[in-house]
C-alpha positions, 0 to 999 in steps of 0.5 A: 235063861234056861231055854226048855228045848235044850231038854230035847237035845238029849236021849237021858235024863237031864238032872241040872242045867246051869247058865253059865253068865260070861260077865260082859256084852257081845259075847257070841254064844249062850252057855250052859252046863248041863248035867245028865244022868251019865256025865256032865257037859256044855251046850253052846247056841248061837246068839242069832240077832244079839250079836252085833257091835263092832266087835263081831261087826269087824270080824265079820268084815275082816275074817269072815267071822261069824258066831252064829253058824256055831255047827262050824265049831265042829271043825274048828275045834277038831283043828285045834285040838290036832295042832295040840296047843291048848286043851280044846273041848270035843264037839259030841253032837249038834242040834237046834234050839228053835232056829238057833244053832247048838252044840253039845261039847265036852265039859273040860275040868278046871275053874276060869283063869284069873288075870294073866299078870297073876299067874306064876311065870312058870304058868306063862312060860308054857302059855308062851310055848302054846301060843307059839305052837299055834303060831307054827300053824303057817297058812297061806290065806287069812279068812277063817282057820277052818278055810270057809272064807279064804283070801290072798294074804296081799289083801289083808291091809288093804282089807283092814283099811276098808275095815277101819273105815266102816269101824269108824264110819258106823261106831265112832262118828261122835268120837272127832280124835279117833276121826281125825287119826282114821286118815293116817291109820288108812295110809299105812294100812295101804302102805304095808307089804303083806304078812308073811303068812298067818296062823290060828288067832283068837281075836278076843284075847283074854284069860277069861277064855280059858280054864285052870287047875291052879297049876295048868291050864286045862282048856280053851274053852271059847273059841268063836273068835278064832280068826286065820290072822297074822300072829304079829296081830295076837301079840299087839293084843297080848301087849294089853293083857300083861305086864313086864313081869308076865310080859318077859315070862311069856316071850321066854316061853314062846321064844323056845319054840320060835323068835317073837315076831317083829311088832314095830312096823305094824303095833300102831295099826293094829293097836288102832284096830284093837281099839276099833273092835273094842275088845276092852270096853271104850278107852281114850285114844292117846290112852290106847295107843301109849300103853307100855311097849312089851314085846320089843 
């Protein structure tokens, strides 16, 4: 997995290169830790032609998010750093590995965050504060956070309906229980009013996207799947990562910044979207939709 073209990205000696395996498929980028004579950096390169699957196809259709042009990460990470919710690595330089776009980014300290349910309540409260700060960045469009794709909020639920239909026909035609519930979900999507606003939302929210030092989150390192989306979508996704204790702690931190959005009107629809996006692997429809509610 060591591309010889990596050496050409640097003007100083390269002492070591380590491929960082994320441990799951369909990730948007290949990632290496590169030790230089003067410092350690991270290189991320698009997985051009390898980033298919329902997750990336759904994100591109609904939001216009495409992981392949990683040079856009410069603007995205700069914006996220400006918001100051989570530590995000700066993009130091850009280049190519053959035909693939690549970026050299700051190496942040820390180790991969364990599952959120394993974290102490104080850290989860701080996580909730940071999440609310992201949600406080109110945008009047949906699409990409850096606005290459801007669509009116009035089009969000109709386009979501199109995403559900596309994904079901493309990836789930052999699952009759999903095909059977699709008309109900399409009808709900078309009846819902426009979201109040959108904000930066990490659609593939998971502990594996973060680093920590044992007491604090030291980095949010995977930013390819950020979209300008309703904050309710983020919280519906978070319910799949939490239990009652961890959700209560996160909610306390969130409420110290802003009220939790109401999810009851959109939870079922947004859960179905996440199921089709395959955010946590194949799951039985009934089990997925019956997940406990932690943000009442």
